[in-house]
PDB file of the backbone (N, CA, C, O) and the ligand in Angstrom, with CONECT records:
HET     ZN  A 101       1
ATOM      1  N   VAL A   1     104.315 105.280 111.907  1.00  0.00           N
ATOM      2  CA  VAL A   1     104.681 106.248 112.952  1.00  0.00           C
ATOM      3  C   VAL A   1     106.141 106.628 112.753  1.00  0.00           C
ATOM      4  O   VAL A   1     107.015 105.773 112.892  1.00  0.00           O
ATOM      5  N   ASP A   2     106.430 107.888 112.431  1.00  0.00           N
ATOM      6  CA  ASP A   2     107.826 108.311 112.356  1.00  0.00           C
ATOM      7  C   ASP A   2     108.112 109.390 113.391  1.00  0.00           C
ATOM      8  O   ASP A   2     109.256 109.822 113.532  1.00  0.00           O
ATOM      9  N   ARG A   3     107.084 109.830 114.119  1.00  0.00           N
ATOM     10  CA  ARG A   3     107.277 110.788 115.212  1.00  0.00           C
ATOM     11  C   ARG A   3     106.488 110.343 116.427  1.00  0.00           C
ATOM     12  O   ARG A   3     105.429 109.729 116.301  1.00  0.00           O
ATOM     13  N   CYS A   4     107.010 110.658 117.614  1.00  0.00           N
ATOM     14  CA  CYS A   4     106.324 110.316 118.853  1.00  0.00           C
ATOM     15  C   CYS A   4     104.995 111.069 118.927  1.00  0.00           C
ATOM     16  O   CYS A   4     104.973 112.286 118.746  1.00  0.00           O
ATOM     17  N   PRO A   5     103.878 110.364 119.192  1.00  0.00           N
ATOM     18  CA  PRO A   5     102.586 111.046 119.248  1.00  0.00           C
ATOM     19  C   PRO A   5     102.463 112.006 120.430  1.00  0.00           C
ATOM     20  O   PRO A   5     101.610 112.893 120.404  1.00  0.00           O
ATOM     21  N   SER A   6     103.286 111.857 121.459  1.00  0.00           N
ATOM     22  CA  SER A   6     103.144 112.748 122.617  1.00  0.00           C
ATOM     23  C   SER A   6     104.114 113.926 122.577  1.00  0.00           C
ATOM     24  O   SER A   6     103.757 115.020 123.014  1.00  0.00           O
ATOM     25  N   CYS A   7     105.342 113.733 122.060  1.00  0.00           N
ATOM     26  CA  CYS A   7     106.284 114.862 122.078  1.00  0.00           C
ATOM     27  C   CYS A   7     106.823 115.213 120.684  1.00  0.00           C
ATOM     28  O   CYS A   7     107.606 116.153 120.548  1.00  0.00           O
ATOM     29  N   ARG A   8     106.415 114.469 119.652  1.00  0.00           N
ATOM     30  CA  ARG A   8     106.783 114.745 118.266  1.00  0.00           C
ATOM     31  C   ARG A   8     108.268 114.541 117.963  1.00  0.00           C
ATOM     32  O   ARG A   8     108.748 114.982 116.918  1.00  0.00           O
ATOM     33  N   ALA A   9     108.999 113.881 118.859  1.00  0.00           N
ATOM     34  CA  ALA A   9     110.405 113.587 118.585  1.00  0.00           C
ATOM     35  C   ALA A   9     110.483 112.568 117.458  1.00  0.00           C
ATOM     36  O   ALA A   9     109.608 111.714 117.317  1.00  0.00           O
ATOM     37  N   ARG A  10     111.541 112.668 116.655  1.00  0.00           N
ATOM     38  CA  ARG A  10     111.740 111.693 115.582  1.00  0.00           C
ATOM     39  C   ARG A  10     112.121 110.347 116.192  1.00  0.00           C
ATOM     40  O   ARG A  10     112.927 110.291 117.121  1.00  0.00           O
ATOM     41  N   LEU A  11     111.546 109.264 115.673  1.00  0.00           N
ATOM     42  CA  LEU A  11     111.758 107.949 116.262  1.00  0.00           C
ATOM     43  C   LEU A  11     112.783 107.152 115.473  1.00  0.00           C
ATOM     44  O   LEU A  11     112.895 107.286 114.255  1.00  0.00           O
ATOM     45  N   ASN A  12     113.528 106.321 116.191  1.00  0.00           N
ATOM     46  CA  ASN A  12     114.386 105.338 115.529  1.00  0.00           C
ATOM     47  C   ASN A  12     113.651 104.001 115.530  1.00  0.00           C
ATOM     48  O   ASN A  12     112.426 103.978 115.647  1.00  0.00           O
ATOM     49  N   GLU A  13     114.376 102.882 115.403  1.00  0.00           N
ATOM     50  CA  GLU A  13     113.718 101.568 115.323  1.00  0.00           C
ATOM     51  C   GLU A  13     113.203 101.106 116.684  1.00  0.00           C
ATOM     52  O   GLU A  13     112.399 100.177 116.763  1.00  0.00           O
ATOM     53  N   SER A  14     113.662 101.749 117.746  1.00  0.00           N
ATOM     54  CA  SER A  14     113.244 101.340 119.081  1.00  0.00           C
ATOM     55  C   SER A  14     111.777 101.704 119.321  1.00  0.00           C
ATOM     56  O   SER A  14     111.320 102.760 118.883  1.00  0.00           O
ATOM     57  N   PRO A  15     111.023 100.813 120.029  1.00  0.00           N
ATOM     58  CA  PRO A  15     109.636 101.151 120.367  1.00  0.00           C
ATOM     59  C   PRO A  15     109.518 102.176 121.488  1.00  0.00           C
ATOM     60  O   PRO A  15     108.417 102.601 121.837  1.00  0.00           O
ATOM     61  N   LEU A  16     110.676 102.577 122.058  1.00  0.00           N
ATOM     62  CA  LEU A  16     110.657 103.618 123.095  1.00  0.00           C
ATOM     63  C   LEU A  16     111.087 104.948 122.487  1.00  0.00           C
ATOM     64  O   LEU A  16     112.075 105.008 121.755  1.00  0.00           O
ATOM     65  N   CYS A  17     110.345 106.018 122.789  1.00  0.00           N
ATOM     66  CA  CYS A  17     110.710 107.338 122.291  1.00  0.00           C
ATOM     67  C   CYS A  17     112.035 107.768 122.915  1.00  0.00           C
ATOM     68  O   CYS A  17     112.179 107.709 124.137  1.00  0.00           O
ATOM     69  N   PRO A  18     113.024 108.205 122.096  1.00  0.00           N
ATOM     70  CA  PRO A  18     114.330 108.592 122.646  1.00  0.00           C
ATOM     71  C   PRO A  18     114.254 109.866 123.491  1.00  0.00           C
ATOM     72  O   PRO A  18     115.147 110.101 124.304  1.00  0.00           O
ATOM     73  N   ARG A  19     113.209 110.704 123.325  1.00  0.00           N
ATOM     74  CA  ARG A  19     113.125 111.945 124.087  1.00  0.00           C
ATOM     75  C   ARG A  19     112.329 111.786 125.382  1.00  0.00           C
ATOM     76  O   ARG A  19     112.826 112.111 126.460  1.00  0.00           O
ATOM     77  N   CYS A  20     111.085 111.282 125.278  1.00  0.00           N
ATOM     78  CA  CYS A  20     110.241 111.244 126.478  1.00  0.00           C
ATOM     79  C   CYS A  20     110.093 109.830 127.054  1.00  0.00           C
ATOM     80  O   CYS A  20     109.497 109.653 128.116  1.00  0.00           O
ATOM     81  N   GLY A  21     110.641 108.813 126.347  1.00  0.00           N
ATOM     82  CA  GLY A  21     110.590 107.465 126.886  1.00  0.00           C
ATOM     83  C   GLY A  21     109.238 106.799 126.757  1.00  0.00           C
ATOM     84  O   GLY A  21     109.015 105.728 127.323  1.00  0.00           O
ATOM     85  N   CYS A  22     108.333 107.420 126.018  1.00  0.00           N
ATOM     86  CA  CYS A  22     106.994 106.877 125.806  1.00  0.00           C
ATOM     87  C   CYS A  22     107.092 105.512 125.109  1.00  0.00           C
ATOM     88  O   CYS A  22     107.815 105.365 124.124  1.00  0.00           O
ATOM     89  N   ASP A  23     106.355 104.511 125.630  1.00  0.00           N
ATOM     90  CA  ASP A  23     106.367 103.172 125.036  1.00  0.00           C
ATOM     91  C   ASP A  23     105.379 103.125 123.868  1.00  0.00           C
ATOM     92  O   ASP A  23     104.168 103.243 124.061  1.00  0.00           O
ATOM     93  N   LEU A  24     105.912 102.952 122.658  1.00  0.00           N
ATOM     94  CA  LEU A  24     105.084 103.020 121.458  1.00  0.00           C
ATOM     95  C   LEU A  24     104.802 101.638 120.870  1.00  0.00           C
ATOM     96  O   LEU A  24     104.393 101.520 119.715  1.00  0.00           O
ATOM     97  N   THR A  25     105.023 100.592 121.672  1.00  0.00           N
ATOM     98  CA  THR A  25     104.832  99.229 121.168  1.00  0.00           C
ATOM     99  C   THR A  25     103.429  99.045 120.598  1.00  0.00           C
ATOM    100  O   THR A  25     103.262  98.512 119.501  1.00  0.00           O
ATOM    101  N   LEU A  26     102.413  99.493 121.358  1.00  0.00           N
ATOM    102  CA  LEU A  26     101.034  99.300 120.922  1.00  0.00           C
ATOM    103  C   LEU A  26     100.719 100.137 119.692  1.00  0.00           C
ATOM    104  O   LEU A  26      99.992  99.698 118.801  1.00  0.00           O
ATOM    105  N   VAL A  27     101.278 101.361 119.650  1.00  0.00           N
ATOM    106  CA  VAL A  27     101.053 102.232 118.496  1.00  0.00           C
ATOM    107  C   VAL A  27     101.624 101.599 117.230  1.00  0.00           C
ATOM    108  O   VAL A  27     100.979 101.578 116.181  1.00  0.00           O
ATOM    109  N   LEU A  28     102.862 101.078 117.352  1.00  0.00           N
ATOM    110  CA  LEU A  28     103.515 100.455 116.198  1.00  0.00           C
ATOM    111  C   LEU A  28     102.765  99.202 115.770  1.00  0.00           C
ATOM    112  O   LEU A  28     102.631  98.936 114.576  1.00  0.00           O
ATOM    113  N   ARG A  29     102.277  98.432 116.736  1.00  0.00           N
ATOM    114  CA  ARG A  29     101.539  97.213 116.413  1.00  0.00           C
ATOM    115  C   ARG A  29     100.234  97.564 115.688  1.00  0.00           C
ATOM    116  O   ARG A  29      99.869  96.918 114.706  1.00  0.00           O
ATOM    117  N   ALA A  30      99.544  98.583 116.177  1.00  0.00           N
ATOM    118  CA  ALA A  30      98.292  99.009 115.543  1.00  0.00           C
ATOM    119  C   ALA A  30      98.548  99.484 114.116  1.00  0.00           C
ATOM    120  O   ALA A  30      97.753  99.229 113.212  1.00  0.00           O
ATOM    121  N   GLU A  31      99.671 100.180 113.927  1.00  0.00           N
ATOM    122  CA  GLU A  31      99.999 100.673 112.592  1.00  0.00           C
ATOM    123  C   GLU A  31     100.244  99.510 111.633  1.00  0.00           C
ATOM    124  O   GLU A  31      99.777  99.526 110.494  1.00  0.00           O
ATOM    125  N   ARG A  32     100.979  98.502 112.105  1.00  0.00           N
ATOM    126  CA  ARG A  32     101.231  97.335 111.243  1.00  0.00           C
ATOM    127  C   ARG A  32      99.933  96.615 110.910  1.00  0.00           C
ATOM    128  O   ARG A  32      99.728  96.193 109.772  1.00  0.00           O
ATOM    129  N   GLN A  33      99.051  96.473 111.904  1.00  0.00           N
ATOM    130  CA  GLN A  33      97.774  95.799 111.665  1.00  0.00           C
ATOM    131  C   GLN A  33      96.921  96.608 110.688  1.00  0.00           C
ATOM    132  O   GLN A  33      96.240  96.042 109.832  1.00  0.00           O
ATOM    133  N   ALA A  34      96.962  97.935 110.822  1.00  0.00           N
ATOM    134  CA  ALA A  34      96.191  98.793 109.922  1.00  0.00           C
ATOM    135  C   ALA A  34      96.676  98.633 108.486  1.00  0.00           C
ATOM    136  O   ALA A  34      95.868  98.558 107.560  1.00  0.00           O
ATOM    137  N   GLN A  35      98.005  98.580 108.298  1.00  0.00           N
ATOM    138  CA  GLN A  35      98.567  98.405 106.961  1.00  0.00           C
ATOM    139  C   GLN A  35      98.202  97.041 106.388  1.00  0.00           C
ATOM    140  O   GLN A  35      97.930  96.906 105.195  1.00  0.00           O
ATOM    141  N   HIS A  36      98.199  96.025 107.263  1.00  0.00           N
ATOM    142  CA  HIS A  36      97.816  94.676 106.840  1.00  0.00           C
ATOM    143  C   HIS A  36      96.362  94.678 106.363  1.00  0.00           C
ATOM    144  O   HIS A  36      96.041  94.064 105.346  1.00  0.00           O
ATOM    145  N   ARG A  37      95.482  95.368 107.100  1.00  0.00           N
ATOM    146  CA  ARG A  37      94.071  95.453 106.739  1.00  0.00           C
ATOM    147  C   ARG A  37      93.887  96.160 105.396  1.00  0.00           C
ATOM    148  O   ARG A  37      93.025  95.775 104.607  1.00  0.00           O
ATOM    149  N   VAL A  38      94.690  97.190 105.134  1.00  0.00           N
ATOM    150  CA  VAL A  38      94.598  97.908 103.854  1.00  0.00           C
ATOM    151  C   VAL A  38      94.951  96.958 102.713  1.00  0.00           C
ATOM    152  O   VAL A  38      94.294  96.950 101.672  1.00  0.00           O
ATOM    153  N   ARG A  39      96.013  96.146 102.925  1.00  0.00           N
ATOM    154  CA  ARG A  39      96.396  95.178 101.878  1.00  0.00           C
ATOM    155  C   ARG A  39      95.269  94.177 101.621  1.00  0.00           C
ATOM    156  O   ARG A  39      94.979  93.846 100.472  1.00  0.00           O
ATOM    157  N   LEU A  40      94.628  93.692 102.703  1.00  0.00           N
ATOM    158  CA  LEU A  40      93.508  92.763 102.554  1.00  0.00           C
ATOM    159  C   LEU A  40      92.355  93.429 101.808  1.00  0.00           C
ATOM    160  O   LEU A  40      91.695  92.800 100.981  1.00  0.00           O
ATOM    161  N   ALA A  41      92.118  94.714 102.109  1.00  0.00           N
ATOM    162  CA  ALA A  41      91.030  95.454 101.454  1.00  0.00           C
ATOM    163  C   ALA A  41      91.302  95.603  99.960  1.00  0.00           C
ATOM    164  O   ALA A  41      90.390  95.470  99.144  1.00  0.00           O
ATOM    165  N   ILE A  42      92.556  95.879  99.602  1.00  0.00           N
ATOM    166  CA  ILE A  42      92.915  96.027  98.193  1.00  0.00           C
ATOM    167  C   ILE A  42      92.734  94.692  97.468  1.00  0.00           C
ATOM    168  O   ILE A  42      92.248  94.654  96.338  1.00  0.00           O
ATOM    169  N   GLN A  43      93.131  93.587  98.132  1.00  0.00           N
ATOM    170  CA  GLN A  43      92.928  92.255  97.552  1.00  0.00           C
ATOM    171  C   GLN A  43      91.437  91.977  97.350  1.00  0.00           C
ATOM    172  O   GLN A  43      91.035  91.455  96.311  1.00  0.00           O
ATOM    173  N   ALA A  44      90.617  92.329  98.352  1.00  0.00           N
ATOM    174  CA  ALA A  44      89.179  92.088  98.269  1.00  0.00           C
ATOM    175  C   ALA A  44      88.565  92.923  97.139  1.00  0.00           C
ATOM    176  O   ALA A  44      87.685  92.451  96.419  1.00  0.00           O
ATOM    177  N   THR A  45      89.037  94.169  96.991  1.00  0.00           N
ATOM    178  CA  THR A  45      88.543  95.030  95.924  1.00  0.00           C
ATOM    179  C   THR A  45      88.886  94.429  94.562  1.00  0.00           C
ATOM    180  O   THR A  45      88.056  94.409  93.653  1.00  0.00           O
ATOM    181  N   ALA A  46      90.124  93.937  94.435  1.00  0.00           N
ATOM    182  CA  ALA A  46      90.558  93.331  93.176  1.00  0.00           C
ATOM    183  C   ALA A  46      89.727  92.101  92.859  1.00  0.00           C
ATOM    184  O   ALA A  46      89.493  91.790  91.691  1.00  0.00           O
ATOM    185  N   ALA A  47      89.277  91.395  93.900  1.00  0.00           N
ATOM    186  CA  ALA A  47      88.470  90.193  93.709  1.00  0.00           C
ATOM    187  C   ALA A  47      86.996  90.538  93.528  1.00  0.00           C
ATOM    188  O   ALA A  47      86.171  89.644  93.344  1.00  0.00           O
ATOM    189  N   GLY A  48      86.658  91.823  93.576  1.00  0.00           N
ATOM    190  CA  GLY A  48      85.279  92.256  93.368  1.00  0.00           C
ATOM    191  C   GLY A  48      84.411  92.143  94.611  1.00  0.00           C
ATOM    192  O   GLY A  48      83.190  92.280  94.523  1.00  0.00           O
ATOM    193  N   ASN A  49      85.010  91.899  95.758  1.00  0.00           N
ATOM    194  CA  ASN A  49      84.248  91.755  97.002  1.00  0.00           C
ATOM    195  C   ASN A  49      84.295  93.072  97.775  1.00  0.00           C
ATOM    196  O   ASN A  49      85.131  93.252  98.660  1.00  0.00           O
ATOM    197  N   ARG A  50      83.384  93.996  97.431  1.00  0.00           N
ATOM    198  CA  ARG A  50      83.394  95.331  98.034  1.00  0.00           C
ATOM    199  C   ARG A  50      83.001  95.321  99.496  1.00  0.00           C
ATOM    200  O   ARG A  50      83.540  96.094 100.289  1.00  0.00           O
ATOM    201  N   ASN A  51      82.050  94.438  99.870  1.00  0.00           N
ATOM    202  CA  ASN A  51      81.634  94.390 101.272  1.00  0.00           C
ATOM    203  C   ASN A  51      82.795  93.982 102.172  1.00  0.00           C
ATOM    204  O   ASN A  51      83.002  94.555 103.242  1.00  0.00           O
ATOM    205  N   LEU A  52      83.553  92.976 101.714  1.00  0.00           N
ATOM    206  CA  LEU A  52      84.713  92.540 102.488  1.00  0.00           C
ATOM    207  C   LEU A  52      85.762  93.658 102.527  1.00  0.00           C
ATOM    208  O   LEU A  52      86.379  93.902 103.564  1.00  0.00           O
ATOM    209  N   ALA A  53      85.956  94.329 101.397  1.00  0.00           N
ATOM    210  CA  ALA A  53      86.908  95.441 101.345  1.00  0.00           C
ATOM    211  C   ALA A  53      86.520  96.527 102.350  1.00  0.00           C
ATOM    212  O   ALA A  53      87.375  97.056 103.060  1.00  0.00           O
ATOM    213  N   ALA A  54      85.237  96.852 102.406  1.00  0.00           N
ATOM    214  CA  ALA A  54      84.763  97.888 103.331  1.00  0.00           C
ATOM    215  C   ALA A  54      84.986  97.469 104.773  1.00  0.00           C
ATOM    216  O   ALA A  54      85.346  98.291 105.615  1.00  0.00           O
ATOM    217  N   THR A  55      84.769  96.176 105.062  1.00  0.00           N
ATOM    218  CA  THR A  55      84.998  95.666 106.415  1.00  0.00           C
ATOM    219  C   THR A  55      86.451  95.854 106.826  1.00  0.00           C
ATOM    220  O   THR A  55      86.741  96.317 107.929  1.00  0.00           O
ATOM    221  N   HIS A  56      87.376  95.485 105.912  1.00  0.00           N
ATOM    222  CA  HIS A  56      88.800  95.629 106.209  1.00  0.00           C
ATOM    223  C   HIS A  56      89.187  97.098 106.361  1.00  0.00           C
ATOM    224  O   HIS A  56      89.978  97.441 107.241  1.00  0.00           O
ATOM    225  N   LEU A  57      88.635  97.970 105.509  1.00  0.00           N
ATOM    226  CA  LEU A  57      88.980  99.397 105.577  1.00  0.00           C
ATOM    227  C   LEU A  57      88.487 100.018 106.876  1.00  0.00           C
ATOM    228  O   LEU A  57      89.184 100.823 107.494  1.00  0.00           O
ATOM    229  N   ASN A  58      87.276  99.636 107.287  1.00  0.00           N
ATOM    230  CA  ASN A  58      86.755 100.186 108.544  1.00  0.00           C
ATOM    231  C   ASN A  58      87.587  99.711 109.728  1.00  0.00           C
ATOM    232  O   ASN A  58      87.831 100.468 110.668  1.00  0.00           O
ATOM    233  N   ALA A  59      88.024  98.447 109.679  1.00  0.00           N
ATOM    234  CA  ALA A  59      88.880  97.921 110.743  1.00  0.00           C
ATOM    235  C   ALA A  59      90.212  98.668 110.755  1.00  0.00           C
ATOM    236  O   ALA A  59      90.759  98.968 111.816  1.00  0.00           O
ATOM    237  N   SER A  60      90.722  98.962 109.560  1.00  0.00           N
ATOM    238  CA  SER A  60      91.978  99.700 109.461  1.00  0.00           C
ATOM    239  C   SER A  60      91.830 101.106 110.035  1.00  0.00           C
ATOM    240  O   SER A  60      92.705 101.587 110.757  1.00  0.00           O
ATOM    241  N   LEU A  61      90.709 101.763 109.707  1.00  0.00           N
ATOM    242  CA  LEU A  61      90.454 103.125 110.213  1.00  0.00           C
ATOM    243  C   LEU A  61      90.341 103.133 111.730  1.00  0.00           C
ATOM    244  O   LEU A  61      90.771 104.084 112.382  1.00  0.00           O
ATOM    245  N   ALA A  62      89.764 102.075 112.295  1.00  0.00           N
ATOM    246  CA  ALA A  62      89.619 101.999 113.749  1.00  0.00           C
ATOM    247  C   ALA A  62      90.987 101.919 114.419  1.00  0.00           C
ATOM    248  O   ALA A  62      91.170 102.394 115.540  1.00  0.00           O
ATOM    249  N   LEU A  63      91.953 101.309 113.714  1.00  0.00           N
ATOM    250  CA  LEU A  63      93.304 101.176 114.261  1.00  0.00           C
ATOM    251  C   LEU A  63      94.120 102.437 114.037  1.00  0.00           C
ATOM    252  O   LEU A  63      94.892 102.854 114.900  1.00  0.00           O
ATOM    253  N   GLN A  64      93.939 103.037 112.869  1.00  0.00           N
ATOM    254  CA  GLN A  64      94.770 104.189 112.516  1.00  0.00           C
ATOM    255  C   GLN A  64      94.036 105.044 111.494  1.00  0.00           C
ATOM    256  O   GLN A  64      93.589 104.546 110.460  1.00  0.00           O
ATOM    257  N   ARG A  65      93.915 106.329 111.790  1.00  0.00           N
ATOM    258  CA  ARG A  65      93.314 107.256 110.831  1.00  0.00           C
ATOM    259  C   ARG A  65      94.308 107.507 109.712  1.00  0.00           C
ATOM    260  O   ARG A  65      95.424 107.955 109.975  1.00  0.00           O
ATOM    261  N   GLY A  66      93.937 107.233 108.480  1.00  0.00           N
ATOM    262  CA  GLY A  66      94.848 107.447 107.372  1.00  0.00           C
ATOM    263  C   GLY A  66      94.121 108.043 106.185  1.00  0.00           C
ATOM    264  O   GLY A  66      92.979 107.691 105.889  1.00  0.00           O
ATOM    265  N   LYS A  67      94.810 108.957 105.508  1.00  0.00           N
ATOM    266  CA  LYS A  67      94.208 109.610 104.338  1.00  0.00           C
ATOM    267  C   LYS A  67      93.926 108.593 103.241  1.00  0.00           C
ATOM    268  O   LYS A  67      92.895 108.665 102.572  1.00  0.00           O
ATOM    269  N   LEU A  68      94.851 107.634 103.056  1.00  0.00           N
ATOM    270  CA  LEU A  68      94.672 106.626 102.012  1.00  0.00           C
ATOM    271  C   LEU A  68      93.416 105.803 102.284  1.00  0.00           C
ATOM    272  O   LEU A  68      92.624 105.554 101.375  1.00  0.00           O
ATOM    273  N   VAL A  69      93.234 105.380 103.543  1.00  0.00           N
ATOM    274  CA  VAL A  69      92.091 104.550 103.902  1.00  0.00           C
ATOM    275  C   VAL A  69      90.799 105.342 103.715  1.00  0.00           C
ATOM    276  O   VAL A  69      89.825 104.818 103.175  1.00  0.00           O
ATOM    277  N   ALA A  70      90.783 106.593 104.156  1.00  0.00           N
ATOM    278  CA  ALA A  70      89.596 107.432 104.002  1.00  0.00           C
ATOM    279  C   ALA A  70      89.251 107.600 102.526  1.00  0.00           C
ATOM    280  O   ALA A  70      88.076 107.588 102.158  1.00  0.00           O
ATOM    281  N   ALA A  71      90.269 107.755 101.680  1.00  0.00           N
ATOM    282  CA  ALA A  71      90.047 107.929 100.246  1.00  0.00           C
ATOM    283  C   ALA A  71      89.486 106.649  99.628  1.00  0.00           C
ATOM    284  O   ALA A  71      88.607 106.700  98.768  1.00  0.00           O
ATOM    285  N   LEU A  72      90.005 105.495 100.076  1.00  0.00           N
ATOM    286  CA  LEU A  72      89.517 104.219  99.541  1.00  0.00           C
ATOM    287  C   LEU A  72      88.059 103.991  99.938  1.00  0.00           C
ATOM    288  O   LEU A  72      87.266 103.499  99.136  1.00  0.00           O
ATOM    289  N   ILE A  73      87.702 104.351 101.183  1.00  0.00           N
ATOM    290  CA  ILE A  73      86.323 104.189 101.646  1.00  0.00           C
ATOM    291  C   ILE A  73      85.401 105.092 100.833  1.00  0.00           C
ATOM    292  O   ILE A  73      84.313 104.674 100.435  1.00  0.00           O
ATOM    293  N   ALA A  74      85.831 106.327 100.586  1.00  0.00           N
ATOM    294  CA  ALA A  74      85.025 107.260  99.802  1.00  0.00           C
ATOM    295  C   ALA A  74      84.834 106.722  98.384  1.00  0.00           C
ATOM    296  O   ALA A  74      83.756 106.849  97.803  1.00  0.00           O
ATOM    297  N   MET A  75      85.890 106.121  97.835  1.00  0.00           N
ATOM    298  CA  MET A  75      85.827 105.583  96.481  1.00  0.00           C
ATOM    299  C   MET A  75      84.829 104.432  96.406  1.00  0.00           C
ATOM    300  O   MET A  75      84.020 104.359  95.481  1.00  0.00           O
ATOM    301  N   LEU A  76      84.895 103.531  97.391  1.00  0.00           N
ATOM    302  CA  LEU A  76      83.973 102.391  97.420  1.00  0.00           C
ATOM    303  C   LEU A  76      82.527 102.880  97.575  1.00  0.00           C
ATOM    304  O   LEU A  76      81.628 102.381  96.898  1.00  0.00           O
ATOM    305  N   ALA A  77      82.307 103.850  98.459  1.00  0.00           N
ATOM    306  CA  ALA A  77      80.965 104.374  98.706  1.00  0.00           C
ATOM    307  C   ALA A  77      80.424 105.044  97.444  1.00  0.00           C
ATOM    308  O   ALA A  77      79.249 104.895  97.109  1.00  0.00           O
ATOM    309  N   ALA A  78      81.291 105.782  96.749  1.00  0.00           N
ATOM    310  CA  ALA A  78      80.867 106.480  95.532  1.00  0.00           C
ATOM    311  C   ALA A  78      80.451 105.470  94.467  1.00  0.00           C
ATOM    312  O   ALA A  78      79.459 105.680  93.768  1.00  0.00           O
ATOM    313  N   ARG A  79      81.192 104.389  94.339  1.00  0.00           N
ATOM    314  CA  ARG A  79      80.865 103.366  93.334  1.00  0.00           C
ATOM    315  C   ARG A  79      79.535 102.710  93.645  1.00  0.00           C
ATOM    316  O   ARG A  79      78.737 102.429  92.751  1.00  0.00           O
ATOM    317  N   GLN A  80      79.305 102.469  94.950  1.00  0.00           N
ATOM    318  CA  GLN A  80      78.097 101.745  95.334  1.00  0.00           C
ATOM    319  C   GLN A  80      76.840 102.578  95.098  1.00  0.00           C
ATOM    320  O   GLN A  80      75.814 102.031  94.693  1.00  0.00           O
ATOM    321  N   THR A  81      76.895 103.882  95.340  1.00  0.00           N
ATOM    322  CA  THR A  81      75.698 104.713  95.244  1.00  0.00           C
ATOM    323  C   THR A  81      75.595 105.419  93.898  1.00  0.00           C
ATOM    324  O   THR A  81      74.559 106.012  93.598  1.00  0.00           O
ATOM    325  N   GLY A  82      76.638 105.371  93.085  1.00  0.00           N
ATOM    326  CA  GLY A  82      76.632 106.104  91.827  1.00  0.00           C
ATOM    327  C   GLY A  82      76.813 107.598  92.042  1.00  0.00           C
ATOM    328  O   GLY A  82      76.533 108.394  91.146  1.00  0.00           O
ATOM    329  N   ALA A  83      77.283 107.987  93.233  1.00  0.00           N
ATOM    330  CA  ALA A  83      77.440 109.411  93.555  1.00  0.00           C
ATOM    331  C   ALA A  83      78.470 110.067  92.642  1.00  0.00           C
ATOM    332  O   ALA A  83      78.395 111.263  92.361  1.00  0.00           O
ATOM    333  N   GLU A  84      79.436 109.267  92.183  1.00  0.00           N
ATOM    334  CA  GLU A  84      80.504 109.826  91.369  1.00  0.00           C
ATOM    335  C   GLU A  84      79.956 110.319  90.031  1.00  0.00           C
ATOM    336  O   GLU A  84      80.258 111.434  89.608  1.00  0.00           O
ATOM    337  N   THR A  85      79.149 109.486  89.365  1.00  0.00           N
ATOM    338  CA  THR A  85      78.574 109.894  88.077  1.00  0.00           C
ATOM    339  C   THR A  85      77.641 111.081  88.275  1.00  0.00           C
ATOM    340  O   THR A  85      77.567 111.964  87.421  1.00  0.00           O
ATOM    341  N   GLY A  86      76.921 111.107  89.414  1.00  0.00           N
ATOM    342  CA  GLY A  86      76.016 112.224  89.691  1.00  0.00           C
ATOM    343  C   GLY A  86      76.783 113.525  89.790  1.00  0.00           C
ATOM    344  O   GLY A  86      76.327 114.566  89.317  1.00  0.00           O
ATOM    345  N   ARG A  87      77.950 113.460  90.408  1.00  0.00           N
ATOM    346  CA  ARG A  87      78.759 114.662  90.560  1.00  0.00           C
ATOM    347  C   ARG A  87      79.245 115.163  89.204  1.00  0.00           C
ATOM    348  O   ARG A  87      79.255 116.365  88.942  1.00  0.00           O
ATOM    349  N   PHE A  88      79.649 114.224  88.344  1.00  0.00           N
ATOM    350  CA  PHE A  88      80.139 114.633  87.028  1.00  0.00           C
ATOM    351  C   PHE A  88      79.017 115.288  86.217  1.00  0.00           C
ATOM    352  O   PHE A  88      79.253 116.241  85.474  1.00  0.00           O
ATOM    353  N   ARG A  89      77.794 114.769  86.369  1.00  0.00           N
ATOM    354  CA  ARG A  89      76.660 115.338  85.649  1.00  0.00           C
ATOM    355  C   ARG A  89      76.410 116.781  86.094  1.00  0.00           C
ATOM    356  O   ARG A  89      76.135 117.657  85.274  1.00  0.00           O
ATOM    357  N   GLU A  90      76.511 117.013  87.403  1.00  0.00           N
ATOM    358  CA  GLU A  90      76.302 118.369  87.920  1.00  0.00           C
ATOM    359  C   GLU A  90      77.318 119.342  87.314  1.00  0.00           C
ATOM    360  O   GLU A  90      76.982 120.479  86.980  1.00  0.00           O
ATOM    361  N   VAL A  91      78.560 118.879  87.179  1.00  0.00           N
ATOM    362  CA  VAL A  91      79.609 119.746  86.625  1.00  0.00           C
ATOM    363  C   VAL A  91      79.300 120.076  85.161  1.00  0.00           C
ATOM    364  O   VAL A  91      79.478 121.211  84.720  1.00  0.00           O
ATOM    365  N   GLU A  92      78.840 119.079  84.425  1.00  0.00           N
ATOM    366  CA  GLU A  92      78.527 119.285  83.004  1.00  0.00           C
ATOM    367  C   GLU A  92      77.399 120.281  82.813  1.00  0.00           C
ATOM    368  O   GLU A  92      77.399 121.054  81.855  1.00  0.00           O
ATOM    369  N   ASP A  93      76.420 120.261  83.745  1.00  0.00           N
ATOM    370  CA  ASP A  93      75.259 121.152  83.597  1.00  0.00           C
ATOM    371  C   ASP A  93      75.619 122.623  83.778  1.00  0.00           C
ATOM    372  O   ASP A  93      74.906 123.490  83.272  1.00  0.00           O
ATOM    373  N   GLN A  94      76.689 122.922  84.475  1.00  0.00           N
ATOM    374  CA  GLN A  94      76.993 124.306  84.801  1.00  0.00           C
ATOM    375  C   GLN A  94      77.592 125.103  83.666  1.00  0.00           C
ATOM    376  O   GLN A  94      77.889 126.286  83.831  1.00  0.00           O
TER     377      GLN A  94
HETATM  378 ZN    ZN A 101     108.175 111.221 122.960  1.00  0.00          ZN2+
END
């Protein structure tokens, strides 16, 4: 979080927004937990445990919507179903 979700003011290290006074403690905590879950998911992926990785990524997404997390979930799903190779085949046929 680098901007207040309610007024878009730039934030400093304080959990209180300097413009509207919004308490962002929970937002910041959720963000840290989401980042922690992403790290666990990457470790699980490296260890070959895709189910555990997916569990961590879904937990991370529930805490914070992130492009990186969405991309990792799509990557895991593509590997599991072989959708990625199917897509490449379609491109070759054209
Ligand atoms: Zn604010």
